[in-house]
C-alpha positions in Angstrom: 107.5 85.0 109.1 108.1 82.8 105.9 109.6 84.5 102.9 106.5 83.6 100.8 104.3 85.3 103.3 106.6 88.4 103.3 106.4 88.4 99.5 102.7 88.2 99.5 102.6 91.1 102.0 105.0 93.2 99.9 102.7 92.6 96.9 99.6 93.7 98.8 101.4 96.9 99.8 102.7 97.7 96.4 99.3 97.0 94.8 97.5 99.4 97.2 100.2 102.0 96.8 99.6 101.8 93.0 95.9 101.4 93.0 94.7 103.6 95.9 91.3 102.8 97.1 89.3 105.7 98.5 91.7 108.4 97.2 90.0 111.6 96.3 88.3 113.6 99.0 84.6 113.5 98.5 81.9 115.6 100.1 79.7 114.0 102.7 76.1 113.6 101.6 73.8 116.3 102.8 72.8 115.9 106.3 75.2 113.1 106.9 77.4 113.0 110.0 81.1 113.4 108.9 84.4 114.0 110.5 87.7 115.0 109.1 91.3 114.9 110.1 94.5 116.2 108.6 97.7 114.4 109.7 101.3 115.2 108.9 104.5 113.2 109.5 107.1 115.9 109.8 109.9 113.4 109.8 109.3 112.3 106.2 106.7 114.8 104.9 103.8 112.3 104.5 100.5 113.8 104.8 96.9 112.9 104.5 93.4 114.5 104.9 90.8 111.9 105.6 87.0 112.3 105.8 84.8 109.6 107.4 81.0 109.6 106.9 78.9 107.8 109.6 75.4 106.9 109.5 73.2 106.2 112.6 74.8 108.9 114.6 71.4 110.1 115.7 71.4 112.9 118.3 75.1 112.5 118.8 74.7 108.9 120.2 77.6 106.9 118.8 76.4 103.4 119.9 74.6 102.4 116.6 76.8 104.4 114.2 78.6 102.8 111.3 81.4 104.0 109.1 79.5 104.5 105.9 82.4 105.8 103.8 86.0 107.0 103.9 87.7 109.2 101.4 91.1 110.8 101.5 93.8 112.7 99.7 97.4 112.7 100.6 101.0 112.3 99.5 103.8 110.2 100.8 105.6 107.1 100.6 104.1 103.8 99.4 103.7 102.5 103.0 101.5 105.5 104.0 99.4 105.6 100.8 99.0 101.9 100.8 98.0 101.9 104.5 95.2 104.6 103.7 94.0 102.4 100.8 93.7 99.2 102.9 92.1 101.1 105.7 89.4 102.4 103.3 88.5 98.8 102.2 88.6 97.3 105.8 86.5 100.0 107.5 83.6 100.3 105.1 80.4 99.4 106.8 82.0 98.7 110.2 80.4 99.8 113.4 82.0 102.8 114.9 83.2 101.0 118.0 84.7 98.1 116.1 86.5 100.6 113.8 88.0 102.3 116.8 89.0 98.9 118.3 90.6 98.0 115.0 92.7 101.1 115.0 93.9 100.2 118.5 94.6 96.6 117.4 96.7 98.0 114.4 98.5 100.4 116.7 99.5 97.5 119.1 101.0 95.5 116.2 102.8 98.6 114.8 104.2 99.6 118.2 105.4 96.0 119.0 108.6 96.1 117.1 107.7 92.8 115.6 106.8 91.0 118.8 103.0 91.0 118.2 101.8 89.0 115.2 99.1 90.6 113.2 95.9 88.5 113.1 94.8 88.3 109.4 91.3 87.3 110.6 91.0 90.6 112.4 93.1 92.9 110.3 92.7 91.5 106.8 95.1 93.0 104.3 96.4 95.5 107.1 98.3 92.5 108.5 100.6 93.0 105.6 102.0 96.0 107.4 103.2 93.9 110.4 106.7 93.8 109.1 106.8 97.6 109.2 106.7 97.4 113.0 110.4 96.3 113.0 111.4 99.7 111.5 110.4 102.4 114.0 111.0 105.2 111.5 108.3 103.7 109.3 105.6 103.0 111.9 104.4 106.5 111.6 104.0 106.1 107.8 101.8 103.1 108.3 99.9 104.7 111.3 99.1 108.0 109.6 95.8 107.2 108.0 94.7 105.2 111.0 95.3 108.1 113.4 93.4 110.3 110.9 90.5 107.9 110.8 90.4 107.6 114.6 90.2 111.5 114.9 87.7 111.8 112.1 85.3 109.2 113.6 85.5 110.8 117.0 84.9 114.3 115.5 82.0 113.2 113.3 78.9 115.3 113.9 
């Protein structure tokens, strides 16, 4: 990866860590399907509670559901907080199945130890975390919000 690209990625992470999108846990609208997940990284103390609101989850059928909104509250390092912020922007309005596929794509990149290149066309600003994959101790930081979203979406009722 070029140093210019690495610098850009660092700027994206720092900006999202400073100006956190979606921060502040909000109540789901009355009658809306919502799921919530609390995740903790015991290694470093990062934690997040994430709430996902889905629409189109009629009668429990998940096929046509979309991620209507994401809100969260948490504390932790800049990587975990920036990752939650980026995820909030990326997933807004996304069909449920695509959101879960994106979580899996991000997980593959994070687990690769730098061998899988993040596709910016697919992951958008989340590709900025690809360098984190070379530091196994930091992978959990980047994954925290993504695991929370995955659980919240699956739990939405």
